C-alpha positions in Angstrom: -51.9 78.0 19.8 -54.5 75.6 21.0 -55.4 72.6 18.9 -59.0 71.6 18.5 -60.3 68.2 19.1 -60.5 67.2 15.4 -56.8 68.1 14.9 -55.7 66.0 17.9 -57.7 63.0 16.6 -56.1 63.4 13.2 -52.6 63.5 14.6 -53.1 60.4 16.7 -54.6 58.6 13.7 -51.5 59.4 11.6 -49.2 58.2 14.3 -51.2 55.0 14.7 -51.2 54.3 11.0 -47.5 55.1 10.7 -46.7 52.7 13.6 -48.9 50.1 12.0 -47.1 50.4 8.6 -43.7 50.3 10.4 -44.7 47.3 12.4 -46.1 45.5 9.4 -42.9 46.0 7.4 -40.8 45.2 10.5 -42.6 41.9 10.8 -41.8 41.3 7.1 -38.2 42.1 7.8 -38.1 45.5 6.3 -36.9 48.6 8.1 -38.5 51.7 6.5 -36.4 54.0 8.7 -33.1 52.8 7.2 -31.8 53.2 3.6 -31.3 50.0 1.7 -30.3 49.0 -1.8 -32.4 46.5 -3.7 -31.1 43.7 -6.0 -32.7 41.0 -8.1 -31.8 37.3 -8.7 -33.4 34.9 -11.1 -33.9 31.2 -10.2 -35.3 28.1 -11.8 -36.5 26.9 -8.4 -36.6 28.7 -5.1 -37.2 25.5 -3.1 -39.6 27.1 -0.6 -38.0 30.5 -0.2 -40.5 33.1 1.2 -40.7 36.8 1.5 -39.1 38.3 4.6 -36.5 35.5 4.6 -33.1 36.6 5.8 -30.2 37.7 3.5 -26.8 37.2 5.1 -23.0 37.3 4.5 -21.0 34.7 6.4 -24.0 34.1 8.7 -24.5 37.8 9.5 -27.9 39.2 8.5 -27.7 42.3 6.2 -31.1 42.3 4.6 -34.3 40.6 3.7 -36.2 39.1 0.8 -38.8 41.8 -0.3 -40.7 40.2 -3.2 -41.0 37.0 -5.2 -42.7 36.7 -8.5 -42.7 34.8 -11.8 -40.6 36.1 -14.6 -42.7 38.0 -17.2 -40.8 36.8 -20.3 -39.0 33.7 -19.3 -41.4 30.9 -18.5 -40.6 28.9 -15.4 -38.1 31.4 -14.1 -38.7 33.2 -10.7 -37.5 36.7 -9.8 -36.5 37.3 -6.2 -36.0 40.9 -5.0 -34.0 41.4 -1.9 -32.6 44.4 -0.1 -29.3 44.9 1.8 -28.0 47.7 3.9 -26.9 50.7 1.8 -23.3 50.7 3.2 -22.7 47.1 1.9 -21.5 47.0 -1.7 -21.8 43.8 -3.8 -18.9 43.1 -6.2 -19.8 42.0 -9.6 -20.0 38.2 -10.1 -21.2 37.8 -6.6 -23.8 35.0 -6.1 -27.1 35.0 -4.2 -27.4 31.4 -3.0 -30.6 30.0 -1.6 -29.8 27.5 1.2 -31.6 25.8 4.0 -31.2 28.1 7.0 -32.5 25.5 9.5 -34.9 22.6 9.3 -37.6 24.8 11.0 -36.8 28.3 9.7 -36.9 27.2 6.0 -34.8 28.8 3.3 -32.7 31.9 3.3 -30.2 33.7 1.0 -26.5 33.9 1.6 -24.3 36.2 -0.5 -21.0 34.9 -1.8 -18.9 37.9 -2.7 -16.3 37.9 -5.5 -12.9 39.5 -5.5 -13.6 42.1 -8.3 -13.2 45.8 -7.7 -16.4 46.7 -9.7 -19.7 46.7 -7.9 -23.4 46.2 -8.7 -25.6 49.3 -8.7 -28.9 49.6 -6.9 -31.5 47.5 -9.0 -28.9 45.3 -10.7 -29.4 41.5 -11.1 -27.2 39.2 -9.2 -26.3 35.6 -10.2 -28.8 33.3 -8.4 -28.0 29.7 -7.3 -30.0 27.1 -5.5 -28.1 25.0 -3.0 -29.4 21.6 -2.4 -30.7 20.9 1.0 -30.0 17.8 3.1 -33.4 16.3 2.4 -33.1 17.0 -1.3 -29.6 15.5 -1.4 -30.7 12.4 0.5 -33.7 12.0 -1.8 -31.6 12.2 -4.9 -29.0 9.8 -3.5 -31.6 7.4 -2.2 -33.8 7.4 -5.3 -31.5 5.2 -7.3 -31.2 2.8 -4.3 -35.0 2.7 -4.1 -35.3 1.9 -7.7 -32.7 -0.9 -7.4 -34.5 -2.4 -4.4 -37.8 -2.3 -6.3 -36.1 -4.1 -9.3 -34.6 -6.6 -6.9 -37.9 -7.4 -5.3 -39.5 -7.8 -8.7 -36.7 -10.1 -9.8 -37.1 -12.2 -6.6 -40.8 -12.4 -7.1 -40.2 -13.6 -10.7 -37.6 -16.2 -9.5 -39.8 -17.5 -6.8 -42.7 -17.7 -9.2 -41.0 -20.4 -11.2 -40.6 -22.7 -8.2 -43.3 -25.2 -7.8 -43.7 -27.4 -4.7 -41.2 -30.0 -6.0 -38.5 -27.4 -6.7 -39.1 -25.8 -3.3 -38.6 -29.1 -1.6 -35.4 -29.8 -3.6 -34.2 -26.3 -2.7 -35.0 -27.0 1.0 -33.0 -30.3 0.8 -30.1 -28.6 -0.8 -30.0 -26.0 1.9 -30.2 -28.7 4.6 -27.3 -30.5 2.9 -25.3 -27.3 3.0 -26.1 -26.9 6.7 -25.0 -30.4 7.4 -21.7 -30.0 5.5 -21.1 -26.8 7.5 -21.6 -28.6 10.7 -19.4 -31.5 9.7 -16.7 -29.0 8.7 -17.0 -27.3 12.1 -16.7 -30.7 13.9 -13.6 -31.5 11.8 -12.0 -28.2 12.6 -12.8 -28.8 16.3 -11.2 -32.3 16.3 -8.1 -31.2 14.4 -7.7 -28.0 16.4 -5.1 -29.5 18.8 -3.1 -30.8 15.8 -3.2 -27.4 14.2 -2.1 -25.8 17.5 0.8 -28.3 17.7 1.9 -27.5 14.1 1.7 -23.8 14.8 3.7 -24.4 18.0 6.4 -26.3 16.1 6.6 -23.6 13.5 6.9 -21.0 16.2 9.6 -23.1 17.9 11.6 -23.4 14.7 11.2 -19.7 14.1 12.4 -19.0 17.6 15.5 -21.3 17.2 16.4 -19.6 13.9 16.1 -16.3 15.6 18.2 -17.3 18.6 20.9 -18.9 16.4 20.8 -16.1 13.9 24.4 -15.0 14.7 25.8 -18.5 14.3 24.0 -19.0 11.0 25.4 -15.7 9.9 28.9 -16.8 10.8 28.5 -20.1 9.0 27.3 -18.3 5.9 30.2 -15.9 6.1 32.6 -18.9 6.4 31.0 -20.5 3.3 31.4 -17.2 1.5 35.1 -17.0 2.6 35.7 -20.7 1.5 34.0 -19.9 -1.9 36.2 -16.8 -2.3 39.4 -18.8 -1.4 38.5 -21.6 -3.9 37.8 -19.0 -6.5 41.2 -17.3 -5.9 43.0 -20.7 -5.8 42.4 -21.4 -9.5 41.2 -25.0 -8.9 41.0 -25.7 -12.6 44.6 -24.9 -13.2 45.7 -27.0 -10.3 43.7 -30.0 -11.5 45.1 -29.6 -15.0 48.7 -29.7 -13.6 47.8 -32.7 -11.5 46.5 -34.5 -14.5 49.6 -33.7 -16.5 51.8 -35.0 -13.6 49.8 -38.3 -13.5 50.2 -38.7 -17.2 54.0 -38.2 -17.0 54.2 -40.6 -14.1 52.2 -43.2 -16.1 54.6 -42.8 -19.0 57.7 -43.2 -16.8 56.1 -46.3 -15.2 55.5 -47.8 -18.6 59.1 -47.2 -19.6 60.3 -48.9 -16.4 58.1 -51.9 -17.0 59.4 -52.1 -20.5 63.0 -52.1 -19.2 63.9 -48.8 -20.7 66.5 -46.6 -18.9 68.7 -47.4 -16.0 65.9 -48.0 -13.5 64.1 -50.2 -16.0 67.2 -52.3 -16.5 67.8 -52.6 -12.8 64.3 -53.7 -12.2 63.9 -56.0 -15.2 67.6 -57.5 -15.7 68.8 -60.1 -13.2 72.4 -60.0 -14.3 73.2 -56.8 -12.3 71.6 -58.4 -9.3 73.7 -61.5 -9.7 76.9 -59.5 -10.2 76.2 -57.5 -7.1 75.6 -60.7 -5.1 78.9 -62.2 -6.4 80.7 -58.9 -5.6 79.2 -59.0 -2.1 80.4 -62.6 -1.6 83.9 -61.8 -2.8 84.1 -58.8 -0.5 83.0 -61.0 2.4 85.7 -63.6 1.6 88.3 -60.7 1.3 87.4 -59.3 4.7 87.5 -62.8 6.3 91.0 -63.5 4.8 92.1 -60.0 5.8 91.2 -60.7 9.4 92.9 -64.1 9.4 96.0 -63.2 7.5 96.7 -59.5 7.8 100.4 -60.1 7.1 99.6 -60.9 3.6 98.3 -57.5 2.9 100.0 -55.1 5.5 103.9 -55.0 6.2 105.4 -53.0 8.9 109.3 -52.4 9.3 111.0 -50.2 11.9 114.1 -49.9 9.7 112.7 -49.9 6.4 111.7 -52.6 4.1 114.4 -54.9 2.8 114.4 -55.5 -0.8 114.2 -59.0 -1.9 116.7 -60.2 -4.4 
């Protein structure tokens, strides 16, 4: 069957229009040749999210943003419609998070899947969350600092406004004095630096000596400890008590001797015994002398026996 010219032109036009529609949707991130599921998410702020932005899971692209529009019944809310591949199921309580893809590419949506076993159906609404970008975070953190700096500048302007020429001159003099004091202190430290170094050297020497003689010091302390233990075991208190008692008894005996009591007291305090002993000694001397001169008066020897005197 032979096609006429008009039929051929119509077929070519249909093909061109189809290719145009496919190309246009492809540029928007849609693939009309593949089956997709569509979902919705509601946001308070989309922070620059645009149609055809990527939708991904763990950095892998699985779909695109199809449509963005204002909510019909909730003022200020924005509805975002996005599509994902049909074979990817979204568990319930999953989140569609708008985040900064790159500084150049703008915003995109990343899906944070939950652990539930129940899944969203085609056309359901997913929880929408806006993740703060780096610029937004920095702006929010720097804004309080900016306000503080502005308040500080205003305070400084107010303080400086109260200074007249005389006060400024006084302030300048005070600062000059502080500078001079600082220089004097630096000079003092420089002059006394050698003394400080010597003191530190002496301290280091003492520390070194203590370290080198650590063993001897330990032995001395152990000896002191042993002496202390020995004294503790010796019962010094009891010994001193006994010594005091002995001294008291000796003092009593000495007092009795001085008073002439007892034999020793009488010997020490009475001269008659001394005189008698001297007389006895003199008699003994005379007896010995006479015995040596006249032994016959005291000793008699007889070979035949002693003859009785009539």
